[in-house]
All heavy atoms as TSV, in Angstrom:
chain	resi	resn	atom	element	x	y	z
A	1	MET	N	N	-257.268	79.599	134.178
A	1	MET	CA	C	-256.621	80.086	132.962
A	1	MET	C	C	-256.189	78.891	132.128
A	1	MET	O	O	-255.616	77.947	132.644
A	1	MET	CB	C	-255.422	80.932	133.367
A	1	MET	CG	C	-254.786	81.648	132.253
A	1	MET	SD	S	-255.527	83.287	132.234
A	1	MET	CE	C	-254.929	83.925	130.744
A	2	THR	N	N	-256.478	78.930	130.845
A	2	THR	CA	C	-256.119	77.817	129.979
A	2	THR	C	C	-254.762	78.050	129.353
A	2	THR	O	O	-254.338	79.181	129.146
A	2	THR	CB	C	-257.167	77.636	128.865
A	2	THR	OG1	O	-257.228	78.833	128.109
A	2	THR	CG2	C	-258.532	77.314	129.445
A	3	ALA	N	N	-254.090	76.967	129.048
A	3	ALA	CA	C	-252.788	77.055	128.398
A	3	ALA	C	C	-252.977	77.414	126.932
A	3	ALA	O	O	-254.008	77.136	126.338
A	3	ALA	CB	C	-252.059	75.718	128.528
A	4	ALA	N	N	-251.963	78.033	126.355
A	4	ALA	CA	C	-252.025	78.414	124.944
A	4	ALA	C	C	-252.204	77.167	124.087
A	4	ALA	O	O	-251.593	76.134	124.341
A	4	ALA	CB	C	-250.753	79.150	124.547
A	5	GLY	N	N	-253.064	77.277	123.087
A	5	GLY	CA	C	-253.254	76.165	122.174
A	5	GLY	C	C	-254.312	75.167	122.612
A	5	GLY	O	O	-254.518	74.181	121.941
A	6	THR	N	N	-254.980	75.418	123.721
A	6	THR	CA	C	-256.019	74.494	124.153
A	6	THR	C	C	-257.269	74.705	123.311
A	6	THR	O	O	-257.475	75.781	122.759
A	6	THR	CB	C	-256.362	74.675	125.642
A	6	THR	OG1	O	-256.835	76.000	125.836
A	6	THR	CG2	C	-255.171	74.409	126.531
A	7	PRO	N	N	-258.137	73.711	123.219
A	7	PRO	CA	C	-259.331	73.828	122.387
A	7	PRO	C	C	-260.274	74.957	122.789
A	7	PRO	O	O	-261.033	75.441	121.983
A	7	PRO	CB	C	-260.023	72.473	122.568
A	7	PRO	CG	C	-258.965	71.549	123.031
A	7	PRO	CD	C	-257.980	72.396	123.784
A	8	SER	N	N	-260.232	75.404	124.049
A	8	SER	CA	C	-261.150	76.450	124.479
A	8	SER	C	C	-260.720	77.840	124.009
A	8	SER	O	O	-261.505	78.764	124.021
A	8	SER	CB	C	-261.282	76.451	126.000
A	8	SER	OG	O	-260.048	76.765	126.602
A	9	GLU	N	N	-259.479	77.988	123.575
A	9	GLU	CA	C	-258.979	79.289	123.149
A	9	GLU	C	C	-259.787	79.896	121.995
A	9	GLU	O	O	-260.152	81.068	122.064
A	9	GLU	CB	C	-257.503	79.195	122.782
A	9	GLU	CG	C	-256.856	80.545	122.577
A	9	GLU	CD	C	-255.366	80.400	122.395
A	9	GLU	OE1	O	-254.681	80.067	123.368
A	9	GLU	OE2	O	-254.914	80.621	121.260
A	10	PRO	N	N	-260.100	79.139	120.935
A	10	PRO	CA	C	-260.931	79.730	119.874
A	10	PRO	C	C	-262.299	80.157	120.404
A	10	PRO	O	O	-262.824	81.194	120.004
A	10	PRO	CB	C	-261.063	78.615	118.845
A	10	PRO	CG	C	-259.905	77.727	119.091
A	10	PRO	CD	C	-259.640	77.813	120.575
A	11	ASN	N	N	-262.862	79.392	121.298
A	11	ASN	CA	C	-264.172	79.729	121.850
A	11	ASN	C	C	-264.110	81.056	122.592
A	11	ASN	O	O	-265.012	81.886	122.457
A	11	ASN	CB	C	-264.670	78.618	122.764
A	11	ASN	CG	C	-266.042	78.911	123.321
A	11	ASN	OD1	O	-266.165	79.428	124.428
A	11	ASN	ND2	N	-267.072	78.616	122.552
A	12	LEU	N	N	-263.069	81.283	123.351
A	12	LEU	CA	C	-262.931	82.542	124.080
A	12	LEU	C	C	-262.771	83.722	123.133
A	12	LEU	O	O	-263.370	84.779	123.346
A	12	LEU	CB	C	-261.744	82.469	125.050
A	12	LEU	CG	C	-261.872	81.463	126.195
A	12	LEU	CD1	C	-260.584	81.411	126.996
A	12	LEU	CD2	C	-263.050	81.798	127.072
A	13	SER	N	N	-262.010	83.539	122.082
A	13	SER	CA	C	-261.826	84.608	121.094
A	13	SER	C	C	-263.129	84.916	120.374
A	13	SER	O	O	-263.471	86.085	120.152
A	13	SER	CB	C	-260.761	84.211	120.065
A	13	SER	OG	O	-259.512	84.063	120.692
A	14	ILE	N	N	-263.863	83.883	120.024
A	14	ILE	CA	C	-265.152	84.078	119.363
A	14	ILE	C	C	-266.120	84.769	120.308
A	14	ILE	O	O	-266.850	85.676	119.912
A	14	ILE	CB	C	-265.716	82.740	118.852
A	14	ILE	CG1	C	-264.841	82.204	117.727
A	14	ILE	CG2	C	-267.164	82.891	118.399
A	14	ILE	CD1	C	-265.127	80.766	117.335
A	15	ASN	N	N	-266.106	84.367	121.565
A	15	ASN	CA	C	-266.991	84.984	122.555
A	15	ASN	C	C	-266.679	86.468	122.711
A	15	ASN	O	O	-267.596	87.296	122.776
A	15	ASN	CB	C	-266.875	84.261	123.891
A	15	ASN	CG	C	-267.864	84.777	124.893
A	15	ASN	OD1	O	-267.572	85.736	125.606
A	15	ASN	ND2	N	-269.032	84.171	124.944
A	16	ARG	N	N	-265.402	86.821	122.758
A	16	ARG	CA	C	-265.009	88.233	122.855
A	16	ARG	C	C	-265.482	89.012	121.631
A	16	ARG	O	O	-266.011	90.119	121.754
A	16	ARG	CB	C	-263.494	88.363	123.005
A	16	ARG	CG	C	-263.033	88.174	124.416
A	16	ARG	CD	C	-261.556	88.515	124.563
A	16	ARG	NE	N	-260.989	87.580	125.510
A	16	ARG	CZ	C	-260.152	86.601	125.215
A	16	ARG	NH1	N	-259.710	86.439	124.001
A	16	ARG	NH2	N	-259.721	85.780	126.137
A	17	ALA	N	N	-265.275	88.438	120.461
A	17	ALA	CA	C	-265.707	89.103	119.224
A	17	ALA	C	C	-267.221	89.285	119.213
A	17	ALA	O	O	-267.727	90.345	118.828
A	17	ALA	CB	C	-265.260	88.300	118.001
A	18	LEU	N	N	-267.948	88.287	119.672
A	18	LEU	CA	C	-269.405	88.365	119.731
A	18	LEU	C	C	-269.845	89.491	120.659
A	18	LEU	O	O	-270.740	90.266	120.320
A	18	LEU	CB	C	-269.981	87.025	120.196
A	18	LEU	CG	C	-271.498	86.928	120.327
A	18	LEU	CD1	C	-272.183	87.231	119.004
A	18	LEU	CD2	C	-271.891	85.544	120.835
A	19	MET	N	N	-269.213	89.619	121.794
A	19	MET	CA	C	-269.563	90.687	122.734
A	19	MET	C	C	-269.267	92.062	122.131
A	19	MET	O	O	-270.050	93.007	122.291
A	19	MET	CB	C	-268.804	90.529	124.062
A	19	MET	CG	C	-269.229	89.316	124.869
A	19	MET	SD	S	-270.976	89.356	125.306
A	19	MET	CE	C	-271.611	88.019	124.321
A	20	GLU	N	N	-268.157	92.185	121.411
A	20	GLU	CA	C	-267.811	93.461	120.776
A	20	GLU	C	C	-268.815	93.829	119.681
A	20	GLU	O	O	-269.223	94.984	119.567
A	20	GLU	CB	C	-266.396	93.402	120.210
A	20	GLU	CG	C	-265.331	93.386	121.287
A	20	GLU	CD	C	-263.934	93.224	120.737
A	20	GLU	OE1	O	-263.727	93.393	119.514
A	20	GLU	OE2	O	-263.026	92.920	121.531
A	21	VAL	N	N	-269.228	92.844	118.892
A	21	VAL	CA	C	-270.204	93.102	117.838
A	21	VAL	C	C	-271.551	93.477	118.450
A	21	VAL	O	O	-272.225	94.396	117.976
A	21	VAL	CB	C	-270.333	91.879	116.893
A	21	VAL	CG1	C	-271.507	92.042	115.936
A	21	VAL	CG2	C	-269.041	91.673	116.110
A	22	LYS	N	N	-271.942	92.786	119.518
A	22	LYS	CA	C	-273.205	93.122	120.189
A	22	LYS	C	C	-273.162	94.543	120.761
A	22	LYS	O	O	-274.153	95.267	120.713
A	22	LYS	CB	C	-273.511	92.120	121.304
A	22	LYS	CG	C	-274.023	90.792	120.782
A	22	LYS	CD	C	-274.366	89.860	121.927
A	22	LYS	CE	C	-274.965	88.560	121.430
A	22	LYS	NZ	N	-275.328	87.667	122.553
A	23	HIS	N	N	-272.010	94.953	121.274
A	23	HIS	CA	C	-271.865	96.316	121.791
A	23	HIS	C	C	-271.994	97.338	120.659
A	23	HIS	O	O	-272.680	98.359	120.802
A	23	HIS	CB	C	-270.520	96.475	122.508
A	23	HIS	CG	C	-270.276	97.862	122.982
A	23	HIS	ND1	N	-270.941	98.428	124.035
A	23	HIS	CD2	C	-269.444	98.823	122.515
A	23	HIS	CE1	C	-270.536	99.675	124.203
A	23	HIS	NE2	N	-269.613	99.937	123.290
A	24	ALA	N	N	-271.343	97.053	119.530
A	24	ALA	CA	C	-271.438	97.956	118.380
A	24	ALA	C	C	-272.882	98.031	117.882
A	24	ALA	O	O	-273.379	99.119	117.552
A	24	ALA	CB	C	-270.515	97.480	117.259
A	25	LEU	N	N	-273.573	96.907	117.862
A	25	LEU	CA	C	-274.972	96.887	117.428
A	25	LEU	C	C	-275.841	97.696	118.384
A	25	LEU	O	O	-276.703	98.467	117.947
A	25	LEU	CB	C	-275.471	95.443	117.338
A	25	LEU	CG	C	-276.892	95.230	116.839
A	25	LEU	CD1	C	-277.091	95.844	115.461
A	25	LEU	CD2	C	-277.225	93.745	116.821
A	26	ALA	N	N	-275.601	97.574	119.665
A	26	ALA	CA	C	-276.362	98.358	120.645
A	26	ALA	C	C	-276.116	99.854	120.451
A	26	ALA	O	O	-277.042	100.664	120.579
A	26	ALA	CB	C	-275.987	97.934	122.063
A	27	THR	N	N	-274.885	100.220	120.121
A	27	THR	CA	C	-274.556	101.627	119.875
A	27	THR	C	C	-275.312	102.140	118.650
A	27	THR	O	O	-275.905	103.226	118.690
A	27	THR	CB	C	-273.042	101.799	119.684
A	27	THR	OG1	O	-272.370	101.330	120.860
A	27	THR	CG2	C	-272.674	103.245	119.443
A	28	ILE	N	N	-275.310	101.368	117.574
A	28	ILE	CA	C	-276.049	101.751	116.367
A	28	ILE	C	C	-277.540	101.865	116.685
A	28	ILE	O	O	-278.212	102.821	116.264
A	28	ILE	CB	C	-275.825	100.734	115.226
A	28	ILE	CG1	C	-274.362	100.701	114.795
A	28	ILE	CG2	C	-276.758	101.024	114.039
A	28	ILE	CD1	C	-273.834	101.969	114.204
A	29	ASN	N	N	-278.066	100.907	117.434
A	29	ASN	CA	C	-279.490	100.936	117.799
A	29	ASN	C	C	-279.842	102.173	118.617
A	29	ASN	O	O	-280.957	102.684	118.533
A	29	ASN	CB	C	-279.876	99.669	118.555
A	29	ASN	CG	C	-279.882	98.436	117.676
A	29	ASN	OD1	O	-279.978	98.524	116.454
A	29	ASN	ND2	N	-279.765	97.280	118.295
A	30	ALA	N	N	-278.906	102.672	119.396
A	30	ALA	CA	C	-279.147	103.877	120.198
A	30	ALA	C	C	-279.064	105.144	119.347
A	30	ALA	O	O	-279.792	106.105	119.590
A	30	ALA	CB	C	-278.144	103.950	121.344
A	31	ILE	N	N	-278.195	105.147	118.361
A	31	ILE	CA	C	-277.998	106.323	117.516
A	31	ILE	C	C	-279.123	106.468	116.493
A	31	ILE	O	O	-279.591	107.577	116.224
A	31	ILE	CB	C	-276.639	106.252	116.784
A	31	ILE	CG1	C	-275.499	106.337	117.780
A	31	ILE	CG2	C	-276.518	107.342	115.735
A	31	ILE	CD1	C	-274.143	106.003	117.174
A	32	LEU	N	N	-279.562	105.374	115.924
A	32	LEU	CA	C	-280.512	105.404	114.809
A	32	LEU	C	C	-281.779	106.211	115.079
A	32	LEU	O	O	-282.157	107.037	114.239
A	32	LEU	CB	C	-280.856	103.973	114.383
A	32	LEU	CG	C	-281.635	103.803	113.092
A	32	LEU	CD1	C	-280.921	104.444	111.909
A	32	LEU	CD2	C	-281.862	102.328	112.815
A	33	PRO	N	N	-282.436	106.063	116.230
A	33	PRO	CA	C	-283.665	106.842	116.436
A	33	PRO	C	C	-283.445	108.356	116.532
A	33	PRO	O	O	-284.371	109.135	116.328
A	33	PRO	CB	C	-284.213	106.316	117.763
A	33	PRO	CG	C	-283.501	105.051	118.038
A	33	PRO	CD	C	-282.211	105.113	117.290
A	34	ARG	N	N	-282.217	108.771	116.830
A	34	ARG	CA	C	-281.928	110.200	116.984
A	34	ARG	C	C	-281.487	110.863	115.696
A	34	ARG	O	O	-281.450	112.085	115.610
A	34	ARG	CB	C	-280.853	110.397	118.047
A	34	ARG	CG	C	-281.297	109.923	119.423
A	34	ARG	CD	C	-280.230	110.166	120.428
A	34	ARG	NE	N	-279.013	109.428	120.051
A	34	ARG	CZ	C	-278.032	109.151	120.851
A	34	ARG	NH1	N	-278.077	109.551	122.096
A	34	ARG	NH2	N	-276.988	108.485	120.445
A	35	SER	N	N	-281.146	110.074	114.686
A	35	SER	CA	C	-280.639	110.633	113.437
A	35	SER	C	C	-281.792	111.042	112.527
A	35	SER	O	O	-282.763	110.319	112.365
A	35	SER	CB	C	-279.762	109.601	112.717
A	35	SER	OG	O	-279.377	110.093	111.461
A	36	ARG	N	N	-281.676	112.218	111.925
A	36	ARG	CA	C	-282.706	112.723	111.019
A	36	ARG	C	C	-282.204	112.813	109.573
A	36	ARG	O	O	-282.953	113.148	108.689
A	36	ARG	CB	C	-283.174	114.117	111.473
A	36	ARG	CG	C	-283.736	114.148	112.876
A	36	ARG	CD	C	-285.095	113.480	112.924
A	36	ARG	NE	N	-285.627	113.472	114.282
A	36	ARG	CZ	C	-285.854	112.376	114.966
A	36	ARG	NH1	N	-285.601	111.202	114.458
A	36	ARG	NH2	N	-286.341	112.448	116.199
A	37	ASP	N	N	-280.940	112.498	109.353
A	37	ASP	CA	C	-280.338	112.573	108.028
A	37	ASP	C	C	-280.581	111.258	107.286
A	37	ASP	O	O	-280.204	110.193	107.766
A	37	ASP	CB	C	-278.838	112.844	108.166
A	37	ASP	CG	C	-278.153	113.031	106.831
A	37	ASP	OD1	O	-278.022	112.037	106.094
A	37	ASP	OD2	O	-277.750	114.168	106.537
A	38	LEU	N	N	-281.218	111.339	106.118
A	38	LEU	CA	C	-281.549	110.116	105.375
A	38	LEU	C	C	-280.317	109.313	104.978
A	38	LEU	O	O	-280.323	108.084	105.039
A	38	LEU	CB	C	-282.383	110.461	104.142
A	38	LEU	CG	C	-283.791	110.974	104.409
A	38	LEU	CD1	C	-284.489	111.319	103.096
A	38	LEU	CD2	C	-284.596	109.954	105.188
A	39	GLY	N	N	-279.269	110.003	104.559
A	39	GLY	CA	C	-278.040	109.306	104.184
A	39	GLY	C	C	-277.403	108.596	105.362
A	39	GLY	O	O	-276.958	107.448	105.250
A	40	VAL	N	N	-277.378	109.270	106.489
A	40	VAL	CA	C	-276.818	108.672	107.702
A	40	VAL	C	C	-277.689	107.491	108.137
A	40	VAL	O	O	-277.178	106.426	108.495
A	40	VAL	CB	C	-276.697	109.719	108.836
A	40	VAL	CG1	C	-276.339	109.064	110.155
A	40	VAL	CG2	C	-275.668	110.778	108.466
A	41	ASN	N	N	-279.001	107.675	108.092
A	41	ASN	CA	C	-279.909	106.585	108.475
A	41	ASN	C	C	-279.710	105.360	107.598
A	41	ASN	O	O	-279.701	104.233	108.089
A	41	ASN	CB	C	-281.371	107.040	108.407
A	41	ASN	CG	C	-281.754	107.915	109.572
A	41	ASN	OD1	O	-281.000	108.081	110.517
A	41	ASN	ND2	N	-282.933	108.493	109.491
A	42	PHE	N	N	-279.555	105.593	106.293
A	42	PHE	CA	C	-279.334	104.477	105.379
A	42	PHE	C	C	-278.045	103.733	105.754
A	42	PHE	O	O	-278.030	102.501	105.816
A	42	PHE	CB	C	-279.269	104.975	103.933
A	42	PHE	CG	C	-279.069	103.872	102.938
A	42	PHE	CD1	C	-280.119	103.034	102.584
A	42	PHE	CD2	C	-277.831	103.673	102.347
A	42	PHE	CE1	C	-279.930	102.013	101.667
A	42	PHE	CE2	C	-277.639	102.650	101.435
A	42	PHE	CZ	C	-278.689	101.816	101.085
A	43	ALA	N	N	-276.981	104.468	105.998
A	43	ALA	CA	C	-275.706	103.853	106.378
A	43	ALA	C	C	-275.835	103.104	107.709
A	43	ALA	O	O	-275.294	102.006	107.869
A	43	ALA	CB	C	-274.616	104.913	106.465
A	44	LEU	N	N	-276.554	103.696	108.659
A	44	LEU	CA	C	-276.746	103.038	109.957
A	44	LEU	C	C	-277.553	101.753	109.813
A	44	LEU	O	O	-277.230	100.737	110.443
A	44	LEU	CB	C	-277.437	103.985	110.940
A	44	LEU	CG	C	-276.600	105.154	111.452
A	44	LEU	CD1	C	-277.477	106.121	112.240
A	44	LEU	CD2	C	-275.437	104.667	112.300
A	45	ILE	N	N	-278.572	101.779	108.978
A	45	ILE	CA	C	-279.394	100.579	108.770
A	45	ILE	C	C	-278.587	99.485	108.084
A	45	ILE	O	O	-278.688	98.305	108.443
A	45	ILE	CB	C	-280.680	100.925	107.995
A	45	ILE	CG1	C	-281.598	101.758	108.896
A	45	ILE	CG2	C	-281.398	99.672	107.512
A	45	ILE	CD1	C	-282.771	102.400	108.185
A	46	GLU	N	N	-277.765	99.861	107.113
A	46	GLU	CA	C	-276.886	98.871	106.470
A	46	GLU	C	C	-275.921	98.265	107.480
A	46	GLU	O	O	-275.702	97.057	107.501
A	46	GLU	CB	C	-276.095	99.511	105.333
A	46	GLU	CG	C	-276.857	99.676	104.058
A	46	GLU	CD	C	-275.945	100.084	102.914
A	46	GLU	OE1	O	-274.874	100.675	103.144
A	46	GLU	OE2	O	-276.327	99.790	101.772
A	47	THR	N	N	-275.355	99.117	108.316
A	47	THR	CA	C	-274.430	98.649	109.345
A	47	THR	C	C	-275.152	97.751	110.338
A	47	THR	O	O	-274.634	96.693	110.734
A	47	THR	CB	C	-273.783	99.844	110.072
A	47	THR	OG1	O	-273.129	100.666	109.095
A	47	THR	CG2	C	-272.785	99.397	111.115
A	48	GLN	N	N	-276.342	98.149	110.733
A	48	GLN	CA	C	-277.154	97.370	111.663
A	48	GLN	C	C	-277.413	95.969	111.094
A	48	GLN	O	O	-277.258	94.964	111.810
A	48	GLN	CB	C	-278.467	98.110	111.909
A	48	GLN	CG	C	-279.387	97.483	112.916
A	48	GLN	CD	C	-280.685	98.269	113.019
A	48	GLN	OE1	O	-281.286	98.613	112.003
A	48	GLN	NE2	N	-281.104	98.565	114.239
A	49	THR	N	N	-277.782	95.903	109.832
A	49	THR	CA	C	-278.054	94.617	109.189
A	49	THR	C	C	-276.805	93.736	109.171
A	49	THR	O	O	-276.860	92.543	109.503
A	49	THR	CB	C	-278.577	94.835	107.759
A	49	THR	OG1	O	-279.774	95.615	107.827
A	49	THR	CG2	C	-278.868	93.522	107.060
A	50	SER	N	N	-275.682	94.323	108.818
A	50	SER	CA	C	-274.426	93.564	108.786
A	50	SER	C	C	-274.041	93.067	110.171
A	50	SER	O	O	-273.598	91.920	110.327
A	50	SER	CB	C	-273.300	94.429	108.217
A	50	SER	OG	O	-273.564	94.750	106.877
A	51	LEU	N	N	-274.212	93.914	111.172
A	51	LEU	CA	C	-273.877	93.508	112.539
A	51	LEU	C	C	-274.814	92.412	113.039
A	51	LEU	O	O	-274.373	91.491	113.741
A	51	LEU	CB	C	-273.904	94.709	113.479
A	51	LEU	CG	C	-272.785	95.723	113.286
A	51	LEU	CD1	C	-273.042	96.965	114.140
A	51	LEU	CD2	C	-271.431	95.115	113.620
A	52	GLN	N	N	-276.085	92.469	112.675
A	52	GLN	CA	C	-277.020	91.414	113.069
A	52	GLN	C	C	-276.625	90.078	112.436
A	52	GLN	O	O	-276.680	89.033	113.091
A	52	GLN	CB	C	-278.454	91.788	112.668
A	52	GLN	CG	C	-279.035	92.883	113.526
A	52	GLN	CD	C	-280.329	93.449	112.977
A	52	GLN	OE1	O	-280.631	93.332	111.790
A	52	GLN	NE2	N	-281.094	94.100	113.839
A	53	GLU	N	N	-276.200	90.118	111.178
A	53	GLU	CA	C	-275.724	88.904	110.515
A	53	GLU	C	C	-274.457	88.388	111.192
A	53	GLU	O	O	-274.284	87.175	111.355
A	53	GLU	CB	C	-275.470	89.169	109.036
A	53	GLU	CG	C	-276.741	89.404	108.248
A	53	GLU	CD	C	-276.488	89.834	106.814
A	53	GLU	OE1	O	-275.310	89.975	106.400
A	53	GLU	OE2	O	-277.480	90.043	106.093
A	54	ALA	N	N	-273.583	89.298	111.596
A	54	ALA	CA	C	-272.352	88.892	112.289
A	54	ALA	C	C	-272.673	88.244	113.624
A	54	ALA	O	O	-272.047	87.244	113.999
A	54	ALA	CB	C	-271.431	90.101	112.486
A	55	VAL	N	N	-273.656	88.777	114.346
A	55	VAL	CA	C	-274.055	88.185	115.627
A	55	VAL	C	C	-274.556	86.761	115.405
A	55	VAL	O	O	-274.174	85.840	116.144
A	55	VAL	CB	C	-275.140	89.043	116.334
A	55	VAL	CG1	C	-275.792	88.280	117.471
A	55	VAL	CG2	C	-274.541	90.343	116.846
A	56	GLU	N	N	-275.371	86.570	114.385
A	56	GLU	CA	C	-275.884	85.224	114.091
A	56	GLU	C	C	-274.752	84.259	113.764
A	56	GLU	O	O	-274.696	83.151	114.295
A	56	GLU	CB	C	-276.876	85.282	112.933
A	56	GLU	CG	C	-278.177	85.974	113.280
A	56	GLU	CD	C	-279.083	86.174	112.072
A	56	GLU	OE1	O	-278.886	85.495	111.036
A	56	GLU	OE2	O	-279.989	87.015	112.170
A	57	SER	N	N	-273.837	84.687	112.907
A	57	SER	CA	C	-272.718	83.826	112.510
A	57	SER	C	C	-271.788	83.525	113.678
A	57	SER	O	O	-271.363	82.386	113.871
A	57	SER	CB	C	-271.919	84.486	111.384
A	57	SER	OG	O	-272.710	84.602	110.232
A	58	LEU	N	N	-271.476	84.558	114.461
A	58	LEU	CA	C	-270.594	84.349	115.611
A	58	LEU	C	C	-271.246	83.480	116.672
A	58	LEU	O	O	-270.567	82.698	117.343
A	58	LEU	CB	C	-270.160	85.693	116.198
A	58	LEU	CG	C	-269.130	86.458	115.386
A	58	LEU	CD1	C	-269.003	87.891	115.900
A	58	LEU	CD2	C	-267.783	85.753	115.424
A	59	SER	N	N	-272.548	83.586	116.835
A	59	SER	CA	C	-273.252	82.743	117.806
A	59	SER	C	C	-273.145	81.274	117.407
A	59	SER	O	O	-272.916	80.403	118.253
A	59	SER	CB	C	-274.723	83.151	117.906
A	59	SER	OG	O	-274.843	84.441	118.460
A	60	ILE	N	N	-273.300	81.006	116.121
A	60	ILE	CA	C	-273.153	79.629	115.636
A	60	ILE	C	C	-271.716	79.159	115.824
A	60	ILE	O	O	-271.472	78.050	116.312
A	60	ILE	CB	C	-273.577	79.530	114.160
A	60	ILE	CG1	C	-275.091	79.767	114.037
A	60	ILE	CG2	C	-273.192	78.181	113.566
A	60	ILE	CD1	C	-275.573	79.980	112.616
A	61	ALA	N	N	-270.769	79.998	115.463
A	61	ALA	CA	C	-269.350	79.630	115.614
A	61	ALA	C	C	-269.013	79.389	117.084
A	61	ALA	O	O	-268.258	78.454	117.392
A	61	ALA	CB	C	-268.462	80.740	115.054
A	62	GLU	N	N	-269.576	80.188	117.971
A	62	GLU	CA	C	-269.314	80.005	119.398
A	62	GLU	C	C	-269.822	78.649	119.862
A	62	GLU	O	O	-269.138	77.938	120.600
A	62	GLU	CB	C	-269.979	81.130	120.189
A	62	GLU	CG	C	-269.728	81.029	121.689
A	62	GLU	CD	C	-270.486	82.074	122.473
A	62	GLU	OE1	O	-271.611	82.442	122.080
A	62	GLU	OE2	O	-269.952	82.498	123.504
A	63	GLN	N	N	-271.016	78.292	119.447
A	63	GLN	CA	C	-271.571	76.998	119.832
A	63	GLN	C	C	-270.725	75.836	119.294
A	63	GLN	O	O	-270.483	74.857	119.998
A	63	GLN	CB	C	-273.020	76.863	119.326
A	63	GLN	CG	C	-273.995	77.779	120.006
A	63	GLN	CD	C	-274.082	77.526	121.497
A	63	GLN	OE1	O	-274.145	76.385	121.941
A	63	GLN	NE2	N	-274.066	78.591	122.278
A	64	LEU	N	N	-270.275	75.964	118.055
A	64	LEU	CA	C	-269.497	74.904	117.434
A	64	LEU	C	C	-268.085	74.783	118.017
A	64	LEU	O	O	-267.484	73.719	117.961
A	64	LEU	CB	C	-269.412	75.129	115.922
A	64	LEU	CG	C	-270.722	74.998	115.155
A	64	LEU	CD1	C	-270.525	75.404	113.696
A	64	LEU	CD2	C	-271.278	73.588	115.261
A	65	SER	N	N	-267.569	75.870	118.575
A	65	SER	CA	C	-266.191	75.851	119.075
A	65	SER	C	C	-266.093	75.553	120.565
A	65	SER	O	O	-264.996	75.503	121.104
A	65	SER	CB	C	-265.506	77.193	118.789
A	65	SER	OG	O	-266.067	78.215	119.596
A	66	LYS	N	N	-267.235	75.338	121.213
A	66	LYS	CA	C	-267.191	75.037	122.653
A	66	LYS	C	C	-266.412	73.747	122.889
A	66	LYS	O	O	-266.593	72.769	122.173
A	66	LYS	CB	C	-268.601	74.895	123.225
A	66	LYS	CG	C	-269.271	76.209	123.483
A	66	LYS	CD	C	-270.574	76.011	124.192
A	66	LYS	CE	C	-271.187	77.386	124.468
A	66	LYS	NZ	N	-272.476	77.250	125.131
A	67	PRO	N	N	-265.585	73.769	123.917
A	67	PRO	CA	C	-264.836	72.536	124.235
A	67	PRO	C	C	-265.821	71.434	124.662
A	67	PRO	O	O	-266.827	71.704	125.272
A	67	PRO	CB	C	-263.940	72.937	125.406
A	67	PRO	CG	C	-264.138	74.374	125.627
A	67	PRO	CD	C	-265.276	74.856	124.795
A	68	LYS	N	N	-265.476	70.252	124.290
A	68	LYS	CA	C	-266.341	69.116	124.611
A	68	LYS	C	C	-265.905	68.424	125.856
A	68	LYS	O	O	-264.869	68.461	126.328
A	68	LYS	CB	C	-266.365	68.155	123.438
A	68	LYS	CG	C	-267.001	68.845	122.254
A	68	LYS	CD	C	-266.971	67.945	121.046
A	68	LYS	CE	C	-267.785	68.464	119.953
A	68	LYS	NZ	N	-267.586	69.379	119.075
């Protein structure tokens, strides 16, 4: 366990956020093939795109925040 304020703390928070976003993306990916409503599909695809961008950004932030 790390002490509060250590350099690894941001990395752990980013890692948690990344896992949560990946879970949300997996949920959207599971729902999308079952939806037949065009409006819902459009919203799901927009959400999917945003979550994919968030995964990319968080992955970069995670790499940059790793303790040295």
